[in-house]
C-alpha positions as CSV (number, residue, x, y, z in Angstrom):
1,M,170.7,21.4,151.2
2,I,167.7,24.4,152.4
3,G,165.3,23.0,149.9
4,L,166.3,19.1,152.3
5,Q,165.5,20.6,155.4
6,T,162.1,22.0,154.2
7,A,161.1,19.1,152.1
8,S,161.9,16.6,155.8
9,Q,160.4,19.5,157.7
10,N,157.0,19.5,155.4
11,P,156.8,15.9,154.6
12,P,153.7,14.7,151.5
13,P,150.8,14.1,153.1
14,V,151.5,10.4,151.8
15,D,154.2,10.1,154.2
16,G,151.6,10.1,157.1
17,I,149.4,7.6,155.5
18,F,152.2,5.2,155.0
19,R,153.2,6.0,158.6
20,A,150.7,5.4,160.1
21,L,149.5,1.8,158.3
22,A,153.0,0.8,159.4
23,D,151.8,0.1,162.3
24,P,149.4,-3.3,162.8
25,T,147.4,-2.2,164.8
26,R,146.3,0.8,163.5
27,R,145.9,-1.2,160.4
28,R,143.2,-3.6,162.5
29,V,141.3,-0.6,163.2
30,V,140.7,0.9,159.4
31,E,139.9,-2.7,158.6
32,R,137.8,-2.3,161.4
33,L,135.8,0.9,160.4
34,N,135.4,0.0,157.3
35,R,132.2,-1.8,158.1
36,S,131.0,1.4,159.9
37,P,131.3,4.2,162.9
38,A,132.2,2.1,166.4
39,S,133.9,4.4,170.0
40,V,136.5,4.2,171.0
41,S,136.4,1.7,173.8
42,E,134.5,-0.6,170.8
43,L,137.9,-0.3,168.6
44,A,140.3,-0.9,171.7
45,E,138.2,-4.4,172.9
46,P,140.6,-7.1,170.8
47,F,143.4,-4.9,171.6
48,G,144.0,-5.7,175.5
49,M,145.5,-2.5,175.7
50,A,145.6,0.1,177.9
51,L,142.8,2.6,176.9
52,P,145.2,6.0,176.9
53,S,147.9,4.3,174.7
54,F,146.0,2.9,172.2
55,V,143.8,6.5,172.0
56,E,147.3,7.4,170.8
57,H,146.6,4.7,167.5
58,L,143.4,6.7,167.2
59,K,145.3,10.8,167.0
60,I,148.3,9.1,164.5
61,L,145.1,8.5,162.3
62,E,143.4,11.0,163.0
63,G,146.5,13.1,162.1
64,C,146.7,11.8,158.6
65,G,143.6,11.9,157.6
66,L,142.3,8.3,157.6
67,V,139.8,8.9,160.8
68,R,137.5,11.2,161.7
69,S,136.4,11.1,165.3
70,R,132.6,13.4,166.6
71,K,131.8,13.3,169.8
72,A,127.9,12.9,171.7
73,G,127.9,13.6,175.1
74,R,130.8,11.8,176.6
75,V,130.8,9.0,173.8
76,R,133.8,10.0,171.1
77,T,133.0,8.0,168.0
78,Y,135.4,7.3,164.8
79,S,134.6,6.3,161.3
80,L,136.7,5.4,158.5
81,S,137.5,8.9,155.8
82,P,138.7,7.2,152.5
83,E,140.3,10.5,150.3
84,P,143.5,10.1,152.3
85,L,143.6,6.3,150.8
86,K,143.4,7.2,147.2
87,L,145.8,9.4,147.7
88,A,148.1,6.4,148.7
89,E,146.7,4.4,146.3
90,N,147.7,6.7,143.6
91,W,151.2,7.4,145.1
92,L,151.2,3.3,144.5
93,A,150.1,3.3,141.1
94,E,152.3,5.4,139.4
95,Q,155.0,3.6,141.8
96,R,153.8,0.1,140.2
97,A,153.2,2.0,136.2
98,L,156.9,3.2,136.2
99,W,158.5,-0.2,137.4
100,E,156.1,-1.9,134.6
101,R,157.6,0.5,132.2
102,R,160.9,-0.5,133.4
103,L,160.6,-4.6,132.8
104,D,159.8,-3.8,129.8
105,Q,162.0,-1.6,128.8
106,F,164.6,-4.6,130.5
107,D,162.8,-7.3,128.4
108,A,163.4,-5.5,124.9
109,Y,166.9,-5.0,126.5
110,V,166.6,-8.3,126.8
111,M,165.7,-9.1,123.4
112,S,167.6,-7.4,121.6
113,L,169.9,-9.1,122.9
114,K,169.5,-12.0,121.7
115,E,168.3,-10.9,118.5
116,T,172.5,-10.4,117.8
117,E,174.0,-13.3,119.9
118,K,172.0,-15.2,116.9
């Protein structure tokens, strides 16, 4: 039970990445930052929400490492940090490989059943 508590208190970094990307607004921000860095106001413009609400989305993205910010004077600019996306991509690739192996094994099993029926 203690192991489970520790795991839930310290989730792997990939959990935060997927949690951040689960929201369509945050996914659109990441897509926008793929083109170039942008200020908070540039990023918020297409969403039609109050700036404090939008900034919360940016905090979540920054908290999991998907974006970085820097402040020059009064302007805060955000840019994409692709390293966490690689972490998520690697996790997905592992899952894909696992399921491909399982499906190959299932296919071989079904084929062996067909052969024994003949």
